[in-house]
C-alpha positions in Angstrom: -6.6 66.4 -6.9 -5.3 67.8 -3.6 -8.5 67.1 -2.0 -8.6 63.5 -3.2 -5.0 63.0 -1.8 -6.0 64.4 1.5 -9.1 62.4 1.8 -7.0 59.2 1.1 -4.4 60.0 3.6 -7.0 60.7 6.2 -8.7 57.3 5.5 -5.3 55.5 5.7 -4.5 57.2 9.0 -7.9 56.1 10.5 -7.2 52.6 9.2 -3.8 52.4 10.9 -5.4 53.8 14.2 -8.2 51.3 14.1 -5.8 48.4 13.3 -3.5 49.5 16.3 -6.5 49.6 18.7 -7.8 46.2 17.5 -4.2 44.7 18.0 -3.9 46.2 21.3 -7.4 44.9 22.4 -6.3 41.3 21.2 -3.1 41.5 23.2 -4.8 42.6 26.3 -7.4 39.8 26.0 -4.6 37.3 25.4 -2.4 38.5 28.4 -5.5 38.3 30.7 -6.6 34.8 29.7 -3.0 33.6 29.9 -2.6 35.2 33.4 -5.8 33.5 34.6 -4.7 30.0 33.1 -1.0 30.0 33.8 -0.1 32.7 36.2 2.0 31.5 39.2 1.9 27.9 37.8 4.9 27.8 35.4 8.0 26.3 37.1 11.3 28.2 36.6 9.8 31.7 36.6 11.2 34.0 39.2 10.1 37.7 38.7 11.4 40.6 41.2 9.9 43.5 39.6 9.0 44.9 36.2 12.6 46.2 35.5 15.5 44.0 34.2 19.0 45.2 33.4 19.8 44.1 29.9 23.2 43.2 29.3 25.1 43.7 26.1 24.6 40.6 23.8 21.1 39.6 25.3 18.5 37.9 23.2 15.2 39.6 21.9 12.1 38.0 21.1 8.3 38.7 20.4 5.6 38.1 23.0 3.3 37.0 20.1 5.9 34.9 18.2 8.4 33.4 20.7 10.1 31.4 18.1 11.7 34.7 16.8 14.9 35.2 18.5 17.3 38.3 17.5 20.6 39.5 18.7 19.4 43.2 19.0 16.2 45.2 19.6 13.8 45.9 16.7 10.5 44.8 15.4 9.0 41.4 15.0 9.5 40.3 11.2 6.0 38.5 11.5 3.8 41.0 13.1 5.9 44.1 13.5 5.5 44.4 17.2 8.4 45.7 19.3 10.8 43.0 20.5 11.4 42.3 24.1 14.3 41.0 25.9 14.5 37.5 27.2 15.3 37.2 30.9 18.8 35.4 31.5 18.2 32.2 33.7 20.0 29.1 34.3 18.8 25.8 32.7 17.0 24.0 35.7 15.9 21.2 33.5 12.2 22.0 33.9 11.8 24.3 30.9 9.6 21.6 29.1 7.3 21.5 32.0 4.3 23.7 32.8 1.8 23.6 35.8 -1.9 24.1 35.7 -4.6 24.3 38.4 -7.7 22.2 38.3 -9.7 25.2 37.3 -7.5 26.0 34.4 -7.6 22.4 33.1 -11.3 22.5 33.3 -11.5 25.8 31.5 -9.1 24.6 28.8 -10.9 21.3 28.5 -7.7 19.4 28.7 -8.0 15.5 29.2 -5.6 12.8 29.4 -5.5 9.2 28.4 -3.3 6.3 29.9 -0.8 4.6 27.4 -2.2 1.1 26.8 -0.8 -2.3 25.8 -3.1 -4.0 23.2 -3.5 -5.6 19.7 -3.2 -3.1 17.0 -5.9 -3.5 14.3 -6.9 -1.5 11.3 -8.7 -1.7 8.2 -7.8 -0.2 4.7 -9.3 -0.4 1.3 -7.9 -1.1 -2.1 -9.4 -1.0 -5.7 -8.8 -3.2 -8.6 -10.4 -5.6 -11.2 -10.9 -9.0 -12.0 -8.5 -10.6 -14.8 -7.6 -13.8 -16.5 -5.3 -16.1 -14.8 -2.3 -15.8 -17.1 -1.3 -19.5 -16.4 -4.7 -20.7 -17.7 -4.6 -18.9 -21.2 -3.7 -20.9 -24.2 -2.8 -19.7 -27.6 -3.7 -22.0 -30.7 -1.1 -21.3 -33.3 -0.4 -22.9 -36.7 2.1 -25.8 -36.5 2.8 -25.6 -40.3 1.9 -23.2 -43.1 -1.5 -23.6 -44.6 -5.0 -22.3 -45.5 -7.9 -22.2 -43.2 -10.6 -24.1 -44.9 -13.3 -24.1 -42.3 -13.9 -22.5 -38.9 -16.2 -24.2 -36.4 -15.4 -21.4 -33.9 -16.1 -18.1 -35.6 -16.7 -15.5 -32.9 -15.0 -14.5 -29.6 -16.8 -15.3 -26.4 -17.9 -18.9 -27.3 -17.3 -21.5 -24.8 -15.3 -24.6 -25.9 -14.6 -27.8 -24.1 -11.4 -29.7 -24.3 -11.1 -31.7 -27.5 -13.9 -29.7 -29.3 -13.0 -29.1 -32.9 -11.9 -25.4 -33.6 -11.0 -25.5 -37.4 -9.9 -27.3 -40.4 -6.7 -26.4 -42.2 -5.3 -27.5 -45.6 -1.4 -27.9 -46.0 0.6 -29.5 -48.8 3.5 -29.9 -46.2 1.1 -32.0 -43.9 -0.1 -34.1 -46.8 3.5 -34.8 -47.8 4.4 -35.9 -44.1 1.4 -38.1 -44.0 2.4 -39.8 -47.4 5.9 -40.4 -45.6 4.2 -41.9 -42.7 2.1 -44.3 -44.6 5.3 -45.5 -46.7 7.3 -46.0 -43.4 4.3 -47.9 -42.0 4.2 -50.1 -45.0 7.9 -51.0 -44.8 7.7 -51.6 -41.2 5.0 -54.3 -41.6 6.5 -55.8 -44.8 7.2 -59.6 -44.3 10.4 -61.5 -45.2 12.9 -58.6 -44.2 16.3 -59.4 -42.7 17.0 -58.4 -39.2 19.0 -55.4 -40.3 16.4 -54.2 -42.7 13.6 -54.6 -40.1 15.5 -52.6 -37.6 16.1 -49.8 -40.1 12.3 -49.8 -41.1 11.5 -49.5 -37.5 13.8 -46.6 -36.8 12.5 -44.8 -40.0 9.0 -45.2 -39.1 9.6 -43.9 -35.4 11.4 -40.8 -37.0 8.5 -40.0 -39.3 6.1 -40.5 -36.5 7.9 -38.1 -34.4 7.9 -35.5 -37.4 4.3 -35.9 -37.8 3.7 -35.2 -34.1 5.8 -32.1 -34.6 3.1 -30.9 -36.9 0.4 -31.0 -34.3 -1.1 -34.4 -35.0 -2.3 -36.5 -31.9 -1.6 -40.1 -31.5 -5.3 -40.8 -32.4 -5.0 -39.0 -35.6 -1.8 -40.8 -36.7 -3.4 -44.1 -36.0 -6.4 -43.2 -37.9 -4.2 -42.4 -40.9 -2.2 -45.6 -40.6 -5.4 -47.7 -40.2 -7.2 -46.3 -43.1 -4.1 -46.0 -45.2 -5.1 -42.5 -46.5 -3.4 -39.3 -46.2 -5.6 -36.4 -45.2 -5.2 -33.0 -47.2 -7.2 -31.3 -44.4 -6.4 -31.6 -40.7 -8.9 -30.9 -37.9 -7.4 -28.8 -34.9 -9.1 -29.4 -31.5 -9.1 -27.2 -28.3 -6.5 -28.3 -25.8 -8.4 -26.9 -22.8 -11.9 -26.0 -21.6 -12.4 -22.3 -21.6 -13.7 -19.2 -23.4 -12.4 -17.8 -26.8 -11.0 -14.4 -25.9 -9.3 -13.6 -29.2 -9.8 -14.9 -32.8 -7.4 -14.0 -35.6 -8.8 -16.7 -37.9 -10.7 -16.0 -41.3 -12.0 -18.6 -43.6 -9.5 -18.8 -46.6 -6.9 -17.0 -44.9 -3.3 -18.4 -45.4 -1.3 -18.7 -42.2 2.5 -19.2 -41.5 4.0 -21.5 -39.0 3.6 -20.0 -35.5 0.9 -17.6 -36.4 -1.7 -17.3 -33.7 -5.1 -18.2 -34.6 -7.1 -18.3 -31.2 -6.7 -17.5 -27.6 -8.6 -19.5 -25.0 -8.8 -18.7 -21.3 -9.8 -21.1 -18.6 -12.0 -19.1 -16.3 -12.3 -21.8 -13.5 -9.8 -19.7 -11.7 -9.2 -15.9 -12.3 -7.1 -13.2 -10.7 -8.0 -10.3 -8.5 -5.6 -7.4 -9.4 -5.5 -4.6 -6.9 -3.4 -1.4 -7.0 -1.6 -0.4 -3.8 0.1 2.8 -3.3 3.7 3.1 -1.9 2.3 4.1 1.6 0.2 1.1 1.7 3.2 -1.4 1.4 3.8 -1.5 5.2 0.3 -2.9 5.6 0.6 -5.7 3.2 2.2 -9.1 3.3 1.9 -12.5 1.5 -1.0 -14.6 2.8 -3.1 -11.8 4.1 -6.9 -12.6 3.9 -8.9 -9.9 2.1 -12.7 -9.5 1.4 -14.0 -8.1 -1.8 -17.1 -7.2 -3.7 -18.0 -6.3 -7.3 -20.9 -4.1 -8.5 -22.2 -6.9 -11.0 -23.0 -9.1 -7.9 -24.6 -6.9 -5.3 -24.9 -8.3 -1.8 -22.3 -11.0 -2.3 -19.0 -10.9 -0.5 -15.9 -12.9 -1.6 -12.7 -13.8 0.2 -9.1 -14.5 -1.0 -5.5 -14.5 0.1 -2.8 -12.3 -1.1 -0.5 -14.5 -3.4 1.8 -12.1 -4.9 3.0 -8.5 -4.4 4.9 -6.9 -7.3 8.6 -6.3 -6.2 8.7 -3.3 -8.6 6.9 0.2 -8.3 5.1 1.3 -11.3 7.0 4.6 -12.0 4.1 6.4 -13.7 1.2 5.5 -11.2 3.6 5.1 -8.2 1.7 2.0 -7.2 2.4 -1.7 -6.8 0.3 -4.7 -8.1 -1.2 -7.0 -5.6 -2.7 -10.2 -6.6 -5.0 -12.9 -5.3 -6.0 -16.2 -7.1 -9.8 -16.9 -7.1 -11.8 -20.1 -7.6 -14.5 -19.4 -10.2 -15.9 -22.7 -10.9 -19.4 -21.2 -11.0 -18.2 -18.5 -13.5 -19.8 -15.8 -11.5 -16.7 -13.5 -11.7 -15.9 -12.3 -15.1 -12.6 -10.6 -16.3 -13.1 -6.8 -16.4 -15.3 -6.5 -13.3 -14.2 -3.6 -11.2 -13.6 -4.8 -7.5 -13.5 -3.0 -4.0 -11.4 -4.9 -1.4 -11.0 -4.5 2.3 -8.1 -5.8 4.3 -8.2 -6.2 8.1 -4.6 -5.7 9.4 -3.1 -6.9 12.8 0.3 -5.3 13.6 2.9 -6.4 16.4 4.6 -4.1 18.8 7.2 -3.2 16.1 4.7 -2.2 13.6 5.1 -5.2 11.4 1.9 -7.0 10.0 1.1 -10.3 11.4 -0.9 -13.4 10.2 -1.3 -15.8 13.0 -3.6 -17.9 10.9 -0.8 -18.9 8.7 1.4 -20.3 11.5 2.8 -23.9 10.6 1.7 -23.6 6.9 3.8 -24.7 3.9 3.8 -23.0 0.5 5.3 -23.3 -2.9 7.9 -20.8 -3.9 6.9 -20.9 -7.5 3.2 -21.0 -7.0 2.7 -19.1 -3.6 -1.1 -19.6 -3.9 -0.6 -23.3 -3.0 -0.7 -23.4 0.8 -0.8 -26.7 2.6 -0.9 -27.8 6.2 2.0 -30.0 5.9 5.3 -30.7 4.0 5.0 -32.1 0.5 5.1 -31.2 -3.1 3.5 -28.4 -5.2 0.1 -29.6 -6.8 1.2 -27.3 -9.9 4.8 -27.7 -10.7 5.9 -30.5 -8.2 8.4 -28.4 -6.3 9.1 -29.0 -2.6 6.9 -26.9 -0.3 8.8 -24.6 2.2 7.8 -23.1 5.5 5.6 -20.2 4.7 7.7 -17.8 6.8 10.5 -18.1 4.1 8.1 -16.5 1.5 7.7 -12.8 1.7 8.9 -12.2 5.4 5.7 -13.5 6.8 5.2 -12.7 10.5 2.9 -15.2 12.5 3.8 -14.2 15.9 1.4 -11.5 17.3 2.5 -9.4 20.2 0.9 -6.4 22.1 1.8 -2.8 20.9 2.0 0.4 23.1 -1.0 2.5 21.9 -2.0 6.1 22.3 -4.8 8.3 20.7 -3.8 9.8 17.5 -5.1 13.2 18.8 -2.3 13.1 21.4 0.4 13.5 18.8 2.0 16.8 17.7 3.9 16.2 14.4 6.5 18.9 13.4 8.3 17.5 10.4 10.3 14.5 11.4 9.5 14.8 15.1 6.5 13.4 17.0 5.7 15.2 20.4 3.3 14.5 23.2 2.5 16.1 26.4 2.7 13.8 29.5 1.3 14.4 32.9 4.1 14.2 35.3 2.6 15.1 38.7 -0.7 15.6 40.2 -1.3 17.7 43.3 -3.0 21.2 43.7 -1.4 22.1 40.4 -0.9 19.6 37.6 2.3 19.4 35.8 2.7 18.5 32.1 5.9 17.8 30.3 6.7 17.9 26.5 8.1 14.6 25.3 9.5 13.4 22.0 8.7 9.9 21.0 9.2 7.6 18.1 6.0 6.5 16.3 5.1 3.4 14.3 2.2 3.1 12.0 -1.2 4.7 12.7 -4.1 2.0 13.2 -7.5 3.6 13.0 -7.7 6.3 15.7 -4.6 5.3 17.4 -0.7 5.3 16.9 1.8 2.5 17.7 4.5 4.0 19.9 8.0 2.5 19.3 9.8 4.3 22.1 9.5 7.2 24.4 6.6 6.1 26.6 5.6 3.4 29.2 2.3 1.7 29.7 0.2 3.6 32.2 1.5 7.1 31.6 -1.0 9.8 31.0 -0.7 11.6 27.7 -2.8 14.6 26.9 -5.3 13.6 24.3 -7.3 16.8 24.2 -6.0 20.3 24.7 -2.4 19.6 23.7 -2.3 22.5 21.4 -3.6 24.9 24.2 -0.7 23.6 26.6 1.7 24.1 23.7 0.6 27.6 23.1 0.9 28.4 26.9 4.6 26.9 26.6 5.2 29.3 23.8 3.8 32.4 25.7 5.9 31.2 28.7 8.9 31.2 26.4 9.5 27.6 27.0 10.4 24.8 24.6 7.4 23.9 22.5 6.7 22.2 19.2 7.8 25.4 17.4 11.2 25.4 19.1 12.6 22.7 16.8 15.8 21.1 18.1 17.2 24.3 19.7 17.9 24.9 23.3 14.9 25.8 25.6 13.6 29.4 25.5 13.7 31.4 28.8 10.7 33.4 29.8 10.2 36.9 28.4 10.2 39.8 31.1 8.2 42.9 30.5 7.1 44.2 27.1 9.2 47.2 26.1 7.4 49.8 23.7 9.5 52.2 21.9 
């Protein structure tokens, strides 16, 4: 047992020794490379010799993790290296800058890109499906209680035209009403009546006709009954629209109550494209945007539409919002239930807002926003007055240029966005860290709302290397948060 313990402790001693040698080797290589890249170039560094008097109350940091700052000597809580004191320097206002030679820039592969003014374009994709147009679905219900005598439409999916017969229904109530109609009609046409009696007969007949209409009989059916003089015990029900039977609750011989649904018919000459958009997609969406989509059932065909509705409520389970477009489908190519993939090309202005210049000067209906016209007028569906399209959904039609920088230039640290900007160029080139306010990302670029000007050079490649150099030099970097700049560490003290 003692021999095993000795072997174990010997292995642990060798492991610690090897780990220490490797850490020391990495530290030496890092210091050597850092000295080559950044020695003598950082502003604000003023070393006299390797000895510094450390006054009471000085701050201690780690050369490998400069974000660590303690009030007393000890070990780094991250890597357990001995802490070193920070040199006490006055804030000269240049702590966020660092100077690099041309050779160092080439070795570190640092490149810059000018801030440009341009139109911000981006594409994004949404998934969804084809669905019925809810405004074009009609329910055929029983106007009175009765028995279904005969079904002409006896399965779902069948296409019917407006006026086609659907079923025949028997109803004692209907027969009784027809008898009243015939009696009132007969009294109305009786000759030799006094004016008062004639007036009463006409009023009675009009009331019975209205009652008959309330049972679902058309004017043509009422005329047929009065002309033949015979009440019908069975009434034929016709289709009110042209469409597809999507639901059938009818069975021959079944008794139905007043208001009970018998059929549902959908007019597929227009259908809806229903898309699901997540919350993060909302800044990219606005009413009237044009989109293109395809369905797997029609390979090679591309369809286009305009967004007519964005759900004002977020689905609490999916965390998504429904986006809808109304589609013409006169050829019946699009079928409800088809899965669709949509693509939207977005243009944003300088404030990061979606703009649709092609909708400038258009008029739309507040109740039916899919109705868009080039001039003032009435809605073709409900007759409401059309309003300027800008009043619906906050549509922006004025396109303005935006400040754009490469997405690779941005260092994000929580709520902050940082970039490194080239501030001067001579024998040594200076770079300064700057906090900016970002708008949306558009493709491989970001819109900049504030913090930069056109023509400034931002580091688009190698910004992490510059930030690492700032950390090694003890200057303010992306790891420093909102704290004051960190002075450069002087000498590494080993215990």
